[in-house]
Backbone of each chain as ProteinMPNN parsed JSONL, in Angstrom:
{"seq_chain_A": "METKLLLPNRYKRLGWFIFVPCLILTILSILQLTPALSFFDDGHILSQWTMIRVAEKGSLSAFLDSQSNDIAGEILMTLTAIGFFFVAFSRERTDDEWIMKVRLESLLWAFYVHLGAFFLSIWLSYSLAFFVVLSWNMLTAPLVFLARFHWIVYVKPYLEERRATV", "coords_chain_A": {"N_chain_A": [[128.187, -56.239, 61.422], [124.878, -56.66, 62.732], [122.154, -58.582, 61.442], [119.01, -58.684, 61.431], [116.113, -61.254, 61.515], [117.168, -63.112, 59.322], [118.411, -66.231, 58.256], [121.096, -68.149, 59.328], [124.154, -68.09, 57.679], [124.944, -70.784, 56.274], [122.245, -72.157, 55.543], [122.064, -70.939, 52.735], [123.736, -72.141, 50.94], [122.762, -74.646, 51.164], [119.986, -74.513, 50.467], [120.264, -73.286, 47.557], [120.824, -75.958, 46.884], [118.227, -77.327, 47.061], [116.62, -75.803, 45.741], [117.195, -74.952, 42.992], [117.095, -77.443, 41.372], [114.655, -78.174, 41.865], [113.11, -76.26, 40.933], [113.605, -76.308, 38.177], [112.458, -78.779, 37.848], [109.564, -78.168, 38.494], [109.199, -75.872, 36.463], [109.095, -77.858, 33.982], [107.325, -79.594, 34.745], [104.608, -77.818, 34.97], [105.217, -77.211, 32.295], [104.401, -79.507, 31.329], [105.958, -81.741, 29.555], [106.626, -84.549, 29.473], [104.85, -87.549, 30.624], [106.268, -88.587, 32.626], [107.002, -86.434, 34.447], [104.979, -84.711, 34.715], [104.055, -83.693, 37.504], [101.872, -82.732, 38.421], [99.766, -84.15, 37.641], [97.911, -87.361, 37.752], [99.763, -90.511, 37.615], [102.562, -90.315, 37.063], [105.659, -91.571, 37.025], [106.542, -91.643, 40.121], [104.113, -91.914, 41.415], [103.418, -94.291, 42.407], [104.419, -94.09, 45.31], [103.81, -91.631, 45.933], [100.888, -91.48, 46.295], [98.393, -90.907, 47.906], [95.67, -92.357, 49.688], [92.677, -90.451, 49.847], [90.35, -91.022, 50.4], [90.242, -92.785, 52.414], [90.831, -91.379, 54.754], [89.184, -90.132, 55.505], [87.276, -87.256, 56.424], [88.732, -85.599, 54.858], [88.053, -86.108, 52.232], [85.725, -85.086, 51.476], [86.506, -82.496, 50.96], [88.388, -82.549, 48.658], [87.182, -84.13, 46.99], [87.905, -86.605, 45.355], [88.922, -90.367, 45.015], [91.564, -90.756, 45.692], [94.271, -89.028, 46.129], [97.294, -87.587, 44.235], [99.901, -86.429, 46.129], [102.631, -85.8, 44.604], [103.397, -83.462, 43.668], [102.753, -81.426, 45.626], [104.66, -82.194, 46.999], [106.697, -81.49, 45.463], [106.51, -78.366, 45.047], [106.278, -77.674, 47.622], [109.418, -78.295, 48.39], [110.303, -76.76, 46.781], [109.495, -73.933, 47.346], [110.499, -73.64, 50.009], [113.26, -74.057, 49.21], [113.643, -71.986, 47.845], [113.301, -69.855, 50.266], [115.253, -70.403, 51.742], [117.382, -69.645, 50.299], [116.976, -66.712, 49.575], [116.721, -65.526, 51.797], [118.627, -66.262, 53.513], [121.629, -65.289, 55.545], [124.057, -63.465, 53.992], [127.868, -63.982, 53.192], [129.353, -61.789, 54.698], [127.21, -59.949, 56.156], [125.731, -56.856, 55.73], [124.46, -53.502, 56.477], [124.323, -52.297, 53.453], [123.789, -54.577, 51.874], [121.623, -55.324, 53.102], [119.812, -53.071, 52.558], [119.67, -53.698, 49.756], [118.383, -55.646, 49.216], [115.837, -55.293, 50.651], [115.334, -53.453, 48.607], [115.006, -54.961, 46.357], [113.131, -56.539, 46.999], [110.746, -55.142, 46.74], [111.071, -54.652, 43.926], [110.721, -56.847, 43.069], [108.05, -57.603, 43.701], [106.677, -55.278, 42.456], [106.98, -56.074, 39.892], [105.83, -58.608, 39.939], [103.019, -57.569, 40.176], [102.61, -56.071, 38.077], [102.804, -58.068, 36.14], [100.715, -59.533, 36.817], [98.635, -57.623, 36.675], [98.588, -57.393, 33.908], [97.889, -59.988, 33.225], [95.194, -60.372, 34.132], [94.066, -58.744, 32.151], [94.76, -59.707, 29.837], [94.013, -62.475, 29.285], [91.994, -64.874, 29.824], [89.641, -67.206, 31.325], [90.684, -70.61, 31.428], [92.858, -70.252, 30.761], [93.973, -67.79, 32.187], [94.3, -68.991, 34.624], [96.558, -70.55, 34.212], [98.077, -68.464, 33.582], [98.407, -67.285, 36.172], [99.373, -69.444, 37.584], [102.001, -69.459, 36.468], [103.08, -66.923, 37.047], [103.373, -66.96, 39.953], [105.686, -67.701, 39.777], [107.405, -65.268, 39.132], [107.604, -63.282, 41.236], [109.604, -64.268, 43.193], [111.71, -65.065, 41.392], [112.454, -62.689, 40.279], [113.396, -61.393, 42.403], [115.583, -62.722, 43.152], [117.188, -62.464, 41.064], [117.551, -59.559, 40.751], [118.721, -59.142, 43.308], [121.249, -60.578, 43.321], [122.49, -59.915, 41.014], [122.633, -57.051, 41.685], [124.724, -57.062, 43.802], [126.49, -59.056, 43.288], [127.156, -59.518, 40.506], [127.376, -57.201, 39.084], [129.223, -55.554, 40.529], [131.199, -57.217, 40.12], [131.685, -56.991, 37.361], [131.908, -54.517, 36.495], [134.329, -53.989, 37.986], [136.242, -55.712, 36.568], [136.012, -54.183, 34.137], [137.271, -51.781, 34.849], [139.765, -52.769, 35.348], [140.592, -53.291, 32.66]], "CA_chain_A": [[126.717, -55.675, 61.75], [124.023, -57.851, 63.135], [120.921, -58.076, 60.289], [118.241, -59.723, 61.839], [115.133, -61.946, 60.706], [117.479, -63.94, 58.491], [118.545, -67.283, 58.681], [122.298, -68.194, 59.191], [124.673, -68.142, 56.033], [125.072, -71.668, 55.773], [121.226, -72.36, 54.716], [122.14, -70.423, 51.57], [124.126, -73.381, 49.972], [121.623, -75.738, 51.117], [118.829, -73.644, 49.762], [120.703, -73.804, 46.266], [120.844, -77.425, 46.077], [117.202, -77.824, 47.006], [115.829, -74.704, 44.96], [117.447, -75.104, 41.696], [116.643, -78.586, 40.807], [113.037, -78.22, 42.101], [112.422, -75.169, 39.919], [113.733, -77.021, 36.869], [111.438, -79.629, 37.626], [108.376, -77.265, 38.682], [109.074, -75.593, 35.371], [109.21, -78.732, 33.27], [105.926, -80.272, 35.181], [104.036, -77.154, 34.328], [104.956, -77.368, 30.827], [104.059, -80.845, 30.986], [106.695, -82.316, 28.496], [106.387, -85.67, 29.428], [103.87, -87.699, 31.566], [106.946, -88.793, 34.115], [107.538, -84.885, 34.597], [103.57, -83.878, 34.986], [103.655, -83.964, 38.81], [100.131, -82.188, 38.756], [98.748, -85.398, 37.052], [98.313, -88.559, 38.457], [100.323, -91.586, 36.379], [103.969, -90.195, 36.619], [106.773, -92.722, 37.858], [106.578, -91.298, 41.449], [102.885, -91.946, 41.73], [103.168, -95.16, 43.249], [105.012, -93.969, 46.447], [103.161, -90.23, 46.409], [99.771, -91.236, 45.879], [97.572, -91.108, 49.092], [94.186, -92.511, 49.687], [91.927, -89.566, 51.019], [88.881, -91.859, 50.911], [90.265, -93.717, 53.943], [91.263, -90.443, 55.78], [87.496, -89.682, 55.884], [86.817, -86.03, 56.182], [89.292, -84.849, 53.819], [87.56, -86.587, 50.725], [84.819, -83.898, 51.23], [87.416, -81.238, 50.152], [89.154, -83.266, 47.518], [85.995, -85.086, 45.797], [88.507, -87.862, 44.615], [89.357, -91.563, 45.911], [93.123, -90.704, 45.887], [94.958, -87.947, 45.557], [98.711, -87.633, 44.365], [100.682, -85.429, 46.685], [103.957, -85.465, 44.111], [103.376, -81.987, 43.273], [102.34, -80.587, 46.899], [105.949, -82.184, 47.686], [107.731, -80.797, 44.741], [105.947, -76.975, 45.456], [106.708, -77.379, 49.081], [110.417, -78.198, 48.595], [110.719, -75.457, 45.592], [109.304, -72.71, 48.24], [111.431, -73.829, 50.916], [114.448, -74.024, 48.763], [113.739, -69.882, 47.853], [112.925, -69.311, 51.354], [116.365, -70.522, 52.179], [118.213, -69.073, 49.116], [116.613, -65.609, 49.516], [116.464, -65.345, 53.403], [119.532, -66.565, 54.392], [122.435, -64.033, 55.002], [125.386, -63.498, 52.879], [128.855, -64.312, 54.271], [129.288, -60.784, 55.567], [126.13, -59.397, 55.64], [125.693, -55.683, 56.289], [123.34, -52.714, 55.949], [124.033, -52.091, 52.221], [123.37, -55.706, 51.378], [120.113, -55.469, 53.518], [119.072, -52.169, 51.541], [119.493, -54.14, 48.448], [117.482, -57.122, 49.611], [114.782, -55.042, 50.857], [114.901, -52.667, 47.179], [114.896, -56.007, 45.553], [111.782, -57.223, 47.188], [110.018, -54.358, 46.191], [111.164, -54.731, 42.73], [109.797, -58.413, 43.068], [106.604, -57.091, 44.011], [106.392, -54.364, 41.285], [106.979, -56.506, 38.711], [104.599, -59.567, 39.938], [101.768, -56.937, 40.466], [102.634, -55.774, 36.654], [102.153, -59.337, 35.144], [99.202, -59.929, 37.482], [97.647, -56.826, 36.106], [98.424, -58.195, 32.429], [97.352, -61.451, 33.193], [93.728, -60.049, 34.261], [93.639, -58.011, 31.073], [94.961, -60.43, 28.623], [93.904, -63.635, 29.202], [90.642, -65.6, 30.586], [89.241, -68.414, 31.729], [91.477, -71.626, 31.963], [94.282, -69.794, 30.303], [94.141, -67.277, 33.448], [94.567, -69.555, 35.854], [97.845, -70.861, 33.871], [99.239, -67.707, 33.571], [98.489, -67.274, 37.605], [100.41, -70.307, 38.171], [103.346, -69.075, 35.998], [103.276, -65.729, 38.0], [103.809, -67.381, 40.978], [107.349, -67.855, 39.957], [107.815, -64.112, 39.086], [108.206, -62.619, 42.646], [110.98, -64.933, 43.749], [112.812, -65.0, 40.418], [112.635, -61.439, 39.791], [114.097, -61.13, 43.361], [116.916, -63.509, 43.368], [117.969, -61.863, 39.689], [118.202, -58.399, 41.164], [119.677, -59.193, 44.64], [122.626, -61.028, 43.19], [122.956, -58.779, 39.948], [123.501, -55.98, 42.192], [125.288, -57.733, 44.949], [127.782, -59.726, 43.001], [127.347, -59.504, 39.001], [127.577, -55.9, 38.678], [130.37, -54.785, 41.035], [132.482, -57.949, 39.117], [131.743, -56.523, 35.701], [132.648, -52.945, 36.653], [135.482, -54.225, 38.249], [136.704, -55.924, 35.16], [135.81, -53.072, 32.822], [137.968, -50.743, 35.385], [141.03, -53.277, 34.938], [141.078, -53.332, 31.344]], "C_chain_A": [[125.637, -56.749, 61.748], [122.629, -57.681, 62.304], [119.984, -59.315, 60.945], [116.808, -60.025, 60.979], [115.66, -62.386, 59.686], [118.087, -65.006, 58.771], [120.184, -67.554, 58.446], [122.813, -68.588, 57.719], [124.798, -69.687, 55.302], [123.51, -72.446, 55.078], [121.319, -71.886, 53.338], [122.778, -71.589, 50.546], [123.009, -74.284, 49.743], [120.3, -75.421, 50.3], [119.259, -73.971, 48.127], [120.316, -75.138, 45.673], [119.085, -77.909, 46.144], [116.386, -77.001, 45.986], [116.195, -74.629, 43.143], [116.68, -76.419, 40.876], [115.03, -78.936, 41.048], [112.414, -77.232, 41.188], [112.565, -75.796, 38.864], [112.439, -78.047, 36.984], [109.959, -79.183, 37.813], [108.149, -76.785, 37.089], [108.551, -76.649, 34.072], [107.41, -79.36, 33.516], [105.067, -79.102, 34.609], [103.696, -77.265, 33.071], [104.658, -78.714, 30.371], [104.562, -81.428, 29.68], [106.058, -83.861, 28.439], [105.695, -86.145, 30.712], [104.877, -87.841, 32.84], [107.079, -87.7, 34.722], [105.963, -84.269, 35.415], [103.38, -84.423, 36.415], [102.591, -83.659, 39.283], [99.234, -83.225, 38.426], [98.929, -86.252, 37.78], [99.256, -89.748, 37.095], [101.655, -91.238, 36.427], [104.631, -91.318, 37.536], [106.628, -92.37, 39.254], [105.408, -91.837, 41.937], [102.547, -93.148, 42.678], [103.681, -95.099, 44.694], [104.087, -92.785, 46.903], [101.543, -90.231, 46.452], [99.059, -91.463, 47.492], [96.194, -91.217, 49.048], [93.263, -91.816, 50.631], [90.7, -90.45, 50.832], [89.213, -92.402, 52.46], [90.635, -93.096, 54.787], [89.961, -90.024, 56.044], [87.198, -88.343, 55.675], [87.543, -85.32, 54.902], [88.748, -84.895, 52.343], [86.611, -85.809, 50.423], [85.351, -82.703, 50.71], [87.848, -81.39, 48.805], [88.433, -83.991, 46.391], [86.794, -85.88, 44.76], [88.929, -88.979, 45.268], [90.328, -91.357, 46.36], [93.335, -89.412, 45.291], [96.778, -87.732, 45.448], [99.324, -86.622, 44.602], [102.288, -85.154, 46.018], [103.788, -83.976, 43.909], [103.48, -81.266, 43.997], [104.102, -80.741, 47.327], [106.923, -81.404, 46.868], [107.598, -78.958, 45.174], [106.403, -76.552, 46.428], [108.371, -76.741, 49.042], [110.935, -76.947, 47.556], [110.522, -73.713, 46.548], [110.018, -72.797, 49.297], [112.989, -73.284, 50.57], [114.787, -72.434, 48.478], [113.923, -69.541, 48.665], [114.563, -69.395, 51.902], [117.718, -69.75, 51.478], [118.046, -67.287, 49.491], [117.187, -64.986, 50.763], [117.262, -65.303, 54.128], [120.78, -65.249, 54.531], [123.813, -64.514, 54.32], [126.711, -63.658, 53.879], [129.205, -63.168, 55.444], [128.318, -59.61, 55.229], [126.052, -58.06, 56.753], [124.633, -54.863, 55.553], [122.991, -52.35, 54.294], [123.524, -53.266, 51.481], [121.74, -55.57, 51.989], [119.137, -54.346, 52.964], [118.762, -52.681, 50.267], [118.445, -54.967, 48.17], [116.255, -56.761, 49.696], [114.084, -54.07, 49.342], [114.57, -53.906, 46.041], [113.489, -56.842, 45.833], [110.824, -56.309, 46.675], [109.978, -54.29, 44.678], [110.171, -55.702, 42.228], [108.361, -58.193, 42.734], [105.641, -56.201, 42.829], [105.854, -55.01, 40.032], [105.841, -57.749, 38.649], [103.072, -58.872, 39.951], [101.804, -56.522, 38.705], [101.935, -57.07, 35.865], [100.873, -59.647, 35.966], [98.179, -59.115, 36.802], [97.407, -57.36, 34.53], [97.854, -59.289, 32.563], [95.788, -61.019, 33.235], [93.181, -59.52, 32.82], [93.631, -58.841, 29.669], [94.673, -61.701, 28.164], [92.4, -63.923, 30.452], [90.445, -66.798, 30.577], [89.888, -69.415, 32.21], [93.107, -71.051, 31.621], [94.591, -68.896, 31.439], [94.708, -67.779, 34.59], [96.198, -70.264, 35.613], [98.695, -69.84, 34.008], [99.622, -67.122, 35.079], [99.599, -67.915, 38.137], [101.911, -69.936, 37.52], [103.823, -67.834, 37.015], [103.414, -65.963, 39.362], [105.269, -67.567, 41.371], [107.824, -66.593, 39.734], [108.529, -63.788, 40.069], [109.704, -63.407, 42.835], [111.846, -65.068, 42.649], [113.53, -64.035, 39.937], [113.618, -60.952, 41.177], [115.538, -61.467, 43.494], [117.685, -62.955, 41.917], [118.533, -60.799, 40.333], [119.292, -58.37, 42.188], [121.016, -59.498, 43.854], [123.162, -60.527, 41.984], [123.758, -57.731, 40.85], [124.628, -56.393, 43.218], [126.86, -58.05, 44.547], [128.219, -59.527, 41.54], [127.886, -57.949, 38.781], [128.907, -55.396, 39.258], [131.892, -55.881, 40.219], [132.608, -57.309, 37.893], [131.951, -55.299, 35.706], [134.112, -52.755, 36.994], [136.757, -54.677, 37.116], [137.009, -54.969, 34.114], [137.081, -52.095, 33.357], [139.626, -51.492, 34.915], [141.897, -53.298, 33.612], [141.853, -52.445, 30.691]], "O_chain_A": [[125.545, -57.598, 60.861], [121.994, -56.646, 62.503], [120.215, -60.524, 60.939], [116.411, -59.324, 60.048], [114.91, -62.265, 58.718], [118.536, -64.872, 59.909], [120.613, -67.174, 57.356], [122.182, -69.181, 56.844], [124.765, -69.839, 54.081], [123.65, -73.255, 54.16], [120.546, -72.492, 52.596], [122.256, -71.832, 49.458], [122.458, -74.625, 48.695], [119.757, -76.236, 49.554], [118.635, -74.833, 47.507], [119.785, -75.441, 44.605], [118.682, -78.763, 45.355], [115.469, -77.578, 45.403], [115.398, -74.265, 42.278], [115.865, -76.31, 39.959], [114.384, -79.816, 40.477], [111.282, -77.4, 40.735], [111.472, -75.988, 38.33], [111.522, -77.998, 36.164], [109.115, -79.878, 37.248], [107.16, -77.171, 36.467], [107.699, -76.255, 33.276], [106.549, -79.495, 32.646], [104.681, -79.429, 33.487], [102.567, -77.377, 32.594], [104.662, -79.027, 29.181], [103.768, -81.62, 28.759], [105.239, -84.274, 27.617], [105.784, -85.486, 31.748], [104.546, -87.376, 33.931], [107.358, -87.922, 35.901], [105.909, -83.574, 36.43], [102.691, -85.425, 36.613], [102.184, -84.091, 40.362], [98.075, -83.247, 38.84], [99.902, -86.247, 38.533], [99.224, -89.582, 35.876], [102.252, -91.987, 35.654], [104.149, -91.804, 38.559], [106.566, -93.496, 39.746], [105.56, -92.341, 43.05], [101.66, -93.111, 43.53], [103.389, -96.081, 45.376], [103.602, -92.807, 48.034], [100.928, -89.177, 46.615], [99.477, -92.435, 48.12], [95.5, -90.369, 48.487], [92.994, -92.194, 51.771], [89.949, -90.122, 51.75], [88.452, -92.369, 53.427], [90.924, -93.705, 55.817], [89.824, -89.442, 57.12], [86.77, -88.153, 54.536], [86.949, -84.6, 54.1], [88.911, -84.032, 51.481], [86.397, -85.631, 49.224], [84.655, -81.936, 50.045], [87.716, -80.531, 47.933], [88.851, -84.34, 45.287], [86.508, -85.887, 43.563], [89.439, -88.674, 46.346], [90.413, -91.654, 47.552], [92.806, -88.87, 44.321], [97.466, -87.727, 46.469], [99.497, -85.782, 43.719], [103.103, -84.479, 46.646], [104.81, -83.497, 44.4], [104.134, -80.263, 43.709], [104.76, -79.82, 47.809], [107.831, -80.752, 47.383], [108.601, -78.371, 45.579], [106.901, -75.431, 46.529], [108.752, -75.612, 49.349], [111.987, -76.338, 47.75], [111.204, -72.697, 46.41], [110.279, -71.657, 49.682], [113.698, -72.505, 51.207], [115.813, -71.819, 48.768], [114.798, -68.677, 48.607], [115.03, -68.406, 52.465], [118.758, -69.396, 52.034], [119.089, -66.656, 49.662], [118.006, -64.067, 50.744], [117.213, -64.687, 55.193], [120.813, -64.353, 53.688], [124.366, -65.609, 54.212], [126.642, -63.5, 55.097], [129.32, -63.388, 56.649], [128.453, -58.685, 54.427], [126.203, -58.057, 57.975], [124.055, -55.167, 54.51], [121.855, -52.163, 53.859], [122.841, -53.051, 50.479], [120.777, -55.736, 51.239], [117.923, -54.532, 52.884], [117.779, -52.279, 49.645], [117.757, -55.015, 47.15], [115.392, -57.426, 49.124], [112.897, -53.967, 49.032], [113.94, -53.695, 45.005], [112.928, -57.601, 45.042], [109.922, -56.871, 46.053], [108.941, -53.902, 44.14], [109.245, -55.601, 41.423], [107.719, -58.535, 41.742], [104.474, -56.342, 42.464], [104.853, -54.762, 39.36], [105.11, -57.934, 37.676], [102.069, -59.56, 39.76], [100.752, -56.793, 38.126], [100.894, -57.088, 35.208], [99.959, -60.125, 35.293], [97.11, -59.573, 36.396], [96.314, -57.665, 34.052], [97.08, -59.504, 31.63], [95.129, -61.38, 32.26], [92.061, -59.813, 32.4], [92.848, -58.733, 28.725], [94.921, -62.112, 27.031], [92.035, -63.344, 31.475], [91.073, -67.527, 29.81], [89.894, -69.456, 33.44], [94.177, -71.385, 32.129], [95.708, -69.183, 31.868], [95.437, -67.183, 35.383], [96.944, -70.487, 36.566], [99.842, -69.99, 34.429], [100.717, -66.618, 35.327], [100.498, -67.443, 38.834], [102.914, -70.183, 38.189], [104.867, -67.894, 37.665], [103.61, -64.94, 40.019], [105.871, -67.601, 42.444], [108.97, -66.545, 40.18], [109.758, -63.863, 40.091], [110.777, -62.887, 42.531], [113.007, -65.225, 43.028], [114.638, -64.074, 39.403], [114.543, -60.168, 40.964], [116.453, -60.722, 43.846], [118.901, -63.139, 41.859], [119.74, -60.796, 40.579], [120.392, -57.826, 42.095], [121.846, -58.591, 43.788], [124.374, -60.686, 41.841], [124.972, -57.529, 40.865], [125.571, -55.602, 43.185], [127.923, -57.661, 45.031], [129.41, -59.384, 41.265], [128.967, -57.784, 38.216], [129.687, -54.83, 38.491], [133.031, -55.533, 39.907], [133.73, -57.108, 37.427], [132.27, -54.891, 34.589], [134.894, -51.887, 36.606], [137.842, -54.129, 36.922], [138.003, -54.944, 33.389], [137.856, -51.639, 32.516], [140.478, -50.87, 34.282], [143.111, -53.314, 33.407], [142.182, -52.656, 29.524]]}, "seq_chain_B": "MKNTIHVERAIRRITQADLAAAVGVSRQTINALEAAKYVPSVVLAMKIANYFEKPVEAIFELGEED", "coords_chain_B": {"N_chain_B": [[125.897, -37.499, 49.204], [129.302, -36.668, 49.386], [132.177, -38.613, 49.724], [135.492, -39.126, 50.825], [136.574, -41.669, 50.848], [137.959, -43.118, 49.207], [140.501, -41.699, 48.456], [141.533, -41.909, 51.111], [142.242, -44.611, 51.667], [144.073, -44.724, 49.637], [146.179, -43.151, 50.383], [146.991, -44.335, 52.504], [147.334, -46.887, 51.717], [145.884, -49.324, 51.224], [143.681, -51.92, 50.339], [140.119, -52.147, 49.301], [139.088, -54.577, 50.303], [140.698, -54.719, 52.614], [140.069, -52.385, 54.101], [136.835, -52.841, 54.459], [137.393, -55.552, 55.827], [138.245, -54.386, 58.005], [136.131, -52.821, 59.353], [134.025, -53.944, 59.609], [132.398, -54.702, 57.224], [130.873, -55.808, 53.991], [132.829, -56.239, 51.313], [131.729, -55.029, 48.814], [130.112, -53.044, 49.924], [132.0, -51.305, 50.684], [132.835, -50.629, 48.0], [130.445, -49.633, 46.999], [129.991, -47.499, 48.553], [132.371, -45.711, 47.762], [131.793, -45.367, 45.079], [129.864, -43.37, 45.478], [127.226, -44.475, 45.894], [125.75, -45.244, 48.038], [124.68, -44.146, 51.032], [125.926, -44.242, 54.11], [125.009, -45.596, 57.197], [124.843, -43.722, 60.369], [126.305, -45.11, 62.329], [128.31, -46.8, 60.512], [129.527, -44.704, 59.315], [131.104, -43.363, 61.449], [132.51, -45.302, 62.203], [134.258, -45.851, 60.128], [135.257, -43.096, 59.761], [136.616, -43.503, 62.276], [138.528, -45.675, 61.856], [140.021, -44.316, 60.085], [141.026, -42.639, 61.944], [140.312, -39.878, 61.728], [137.959, -37.009, 61.941], [134.365, -37.531, 61.4], [133.253, -35.52, 59.555], [135.567, -34.926, 58.084], [135.715, -36.799, 56.548], [133.176, -37.398, 55.291], [130.808, -35.585, 53.393], [128.183, -33.217, 52.805], [126.745, -33.365, 49.784], [125.164, -31.245, 46.492], [122.417, -32.202, 46.195], [121.635, -33.38, 48.852]], "CA_chain_B": [[126.855, -37.342, 50.017], [130.09, -37.273, 49.069], [133.282, -38.74, 50.643], [136.843, -39.209, 50.306], [137.273, -42.857, 51.395], [139.067, -43.851, 47.915], [141.681, -41.035, 48.725], [142.281, -42.08, 52.172], [142.803, -45.835, 51.251], [145.082, -44.619, 48.674], [147.257, -42.52, 51.397], [147.099, -45.694, 53.827], [147.709, -48.024, 50.641], [144.685, -50.378, 51.458], [142.754, -52.083, 49.629], [138.855, -51.97, 49.778], [138.72, -55.619, 51.132], [141.005, -54.315, 53.965], [138.706, -51.241, 54.95], [135.86, -53.774, 54.439], [137.214, -56.174, 57.155], [138.415, -53.421, 59.413], [135.101, -51.841, 59.613], [133.351, -55.232, 59.843], [131.133, -55.114, 56.175], [131.543, -56.757, 53.042], [133.81, -55.245, 50.119], [131.009, -54.46, 47.953], [129.529, -52.212, 50.528], [132.922, -49.945, 50.645], [132.632, -50.146, 46.642], [129.143, -48.827, 46.883], [130.373, -46.007, 49.027], [133.183, -44.904, 46.88], [131.102, -45.011, 43.838], [128.653, -42.568, 45.848], [125.846, -45.311, 45.394], [124.84, -45.524, 49.005], [124.834, -43.461, 51.793], [125.926, -45.112, 54.959], [124.431, -45.303, 58.334], [125.828, -42.796, 61.212], [127.24, -45.833, 62.807], [129.285, -47.085, 59.471], [130.209, -43.303, 59.07], [131.789, -43.079, 62.444], [133.45, -46.7, 62.017], [135.262, -45.488, 59.014], [136.103, -42.349, 60.449], [137.605, -43.991, 63.634], [139.635, -46.211, 61.154], [141.041, -43.397, 59.678], [141.63, -41.379, 62.997], [139.943, -38.511, 61.477], [136.494, -36.849, 62.627], [133.397, -37.785, 60.517], [133.512, -34.519, 58.814], [136.594, -34.592, 57.184], [135.715, -37.729, 55.47], [131.985, -37.509, 54.673], [130.555, -34.276, 53.246], [126.925, -32.94, 52.264], [126.179, -33.035, 48.249], [124.509, -30.629, 46.337], [121.446, -32.841, 46.213], [121.207, -33.446, 50.023]], "C_chain_B": [[127.994, -37.609, 49.092], [131.28, -37.443, 50.046], [134.78, -38.923, 50.188], [137.635, -40.679, 50.717], [138.447, -43.359, 50.632], [140.506, -42.992, 48.369], [142.299, -41.349, 50.208], [143.088, -43.489, 52.384], [143.791, -45.72, 50.431], [146.542, -44.067, 49.865], [147.947, -43.662, 52.171], [147.836, -46.862, 52.686], [147.524, -49.392, 51.137], [143.865, -50.692, 50.483], [141.024, -51.914, 50.053], [138.326, -53.056, 50.529], [139.451, -55.438, 52.578], [140.344, -53.727, 55.045], [137.777, -52.221, 55.482], [135.666, -54.488, 55.873], [137.716, -55.421, 58.418], [137.244, -53.194, 59.982], [133.741, -53.047, 59.861], [132.0, -55.178, 58.588], [131.697, -55.797, 55.183], [132.141, -55.684, 51.928], [132.984, -54.338, 49.06], [130.384, -53.312, 48.687], [130.49, -50.797, 50.581], [133.154, -49.633, 49.086], [131.399, -49.121, 46.375], [129.419, -47.387, 47.277], [131.299, -45.34, 48.005], [132.746, -44.623, 45.702], [129.76, -43.933, 44.304], [127.435, -43.057, 45.227], [125.019, -45.659, 46.798], [125.686, -44.529, 50.026], [124.87, -44.248, 53.225], [125.495, -44.766, 56.264], [125.482, -44.53, 59.244], [126.778, -44.012, 61.484], [128.684, -46.434, 61.934], [130.002, -45.978, 59.308], [131.32, -43.194, 59.76], [132.627, -44.383, 62.388], [134.588, -46.366, 61.223], [136.087, -44.678, 59.354], [137.126, -42.593, 61.32], [138.571, -44.624, 62.655], [140.809, -45.305, 60.891], [141.526, -42.22, 60.602], [141.375, -40.067, 62.296], [138.277, -38.133, 61.93], [135.738, -36.986, 61.412], [133.436, -36.78, 59.189], [134.472, -34.287, 57.634], [136.765, -35.909, 55.906], [134.537, -37.559, 54.341], [131.656, -35.922, 54.491], [129.059, -34.476, 52.259], [127.186, -32.898, 50.791], [125.409, -31.969, 47.813], [122.884, -30.908, 46.38], [120.748, -33.55, 47.462], [120.489, -32.779, 50.388]], "O_chain_B": [[127.933, -38.458, 48.203], [131.456, -36.679, 50.995], [135.035, -38.801, 48.99], [138.847, -40.837, 50.864], [139.503, -43.831, 51.053], [141.525, -43.64, 48.606], [143.47, -41.054, 50.446], [144.151, -43.623, 52.991], [144.551, -46.688, 50.413], [147.627, -44.634, 49.995], [149.149, -43.828, 52.381], [148.808, -47.554, 52.988], [148.34, -50.278, 51.394], [143.332, -49.831, 49.783], [140.773, -51.532, 51.196], [137.374, -52.888, 51.291], [138.934, -55.909, 53.591], [140.085, -54.072, 56.198], [137.77, -52.512, 56.678], [134.761, -54.401, 56.703], [137.598, -55.8, 59.583], [137.206, -53.349, 61.202], [132.629, -52.741, 60.29], [130.852, -55.517, 58.877], [132.793, -56.348, 55.289], [131.842, -54.494, 51.84], [133.366, -53.274, 48.572], [130.062, -52.423, 47.9], [130.08, -49.637, 50.546], [133.613, -48.529, 48.792], [131.423, -48.087, 45.709], [129.186, -46.375, 46.616], [130.855, -44.352, 47.421], [133.224, -43.638, 45.14], [128.805, -43.747, 43.548], [126.745, -42.484, 44.383], [123.916, -46.206, 46.792], [126.87, -44.202, 49.943], [123.86, -44.89, 53.512], [125.586, -43.571, 56.544], [126.694, -44.594, 59.039], [127.902, -44.02, 60.982], [129.804, -46.527, 62.436], [131.209, -46.15, 59.135], [132.407, -42.99, 59.219], [133.792, -44.109, 62.676], [135.745, -46.57, 61.59], [137.296, -44.903, 59.411], [138.256, -42.109, 61.264], [139.63, -43.997, 62.613], [141.991, -45.372, 61.228], [142.159, -41.215, 60.277], [142.254, -39.205, 62.311], [137.497, -39.041, 62.22], [136.274, -36.631, 60.362], [133.614, -37.176, 58.037], [134.271, -33.682, 56.581], [137.476, -36.01, 54.906], [134.651, -37.554, 53.115], [132.123, -35.085, 55.265], [128.796, -35.333, 51.416], [128.144, -32.153, 50.584], [124.766, -31.505, 48.754], [122.118, -29.965, 46.575], [119.675, -34.147, 47.377], [120.09, -32.875, 51.548]]}, "name": "protein", "num_of_chains": 2, "seq": "METKLLLPNRYKRLGWFIFVPCLILTILSILQLTPALSFFDDGHILSQWTMIRVAEKGSLSAFLDSQSNDIAGEILMTLTAIGFFFVAFSRERTDDEWIMKVRLESLLWAFYVHLGAFFLSIWLSYSLAFFVVLSWNMLTAPLVFLARFHWIVYVKPYLEERRATVMKNTIHVERAIRRITQADLAAAVGVSRQTINALEAAKYVPSVVLAMKIANYFEKPVEAIFELGEED"}
């Protein structure tokens, strides 16, 4: 059964290889454990390669009000997003109508949890903390989607079968 | 929606994986169907019925809540 609007199955594995390390680095760099991992600040070990001179590019400097800008954070977040896109939206080995239904249900779940967390963050945090929570909440929808989808399609049937055979 | 896929499989002595391959879906889908957690599309219901060489109504039946 052909399911439309999805990437071929081979992107899934590639997606995991990109998504998992980038997600870990994103989390570590938001936590700012060491300067070397603080991709969103200047001064980590990659800076000498990822620093772009905004002023030399002229018009961009008006938006970024800084002489230079480190794009390590941009690269990392782009890779995380692309990795998620590959993992979440490539076909399973045998993709069919039930898997598509679980996929869409999981998207709904992810959106609900994301919205719930968003409302909580509006009421329970303010000023700078609000933006920190917002940046963490960026990860809620992708992670809830992936967790729910793989739980229903792979983990739950496996656990039920194992319980049935014992 | 109730169905007798499990019984039909037992009669023919085939596994969920065999049936899944024959009608072109994943094994988990057959699992969800047998557990009555999923109502298949008309296309899939007819493919399953064709595979067992029976009319659709012999395998699928409306439940009380449908």
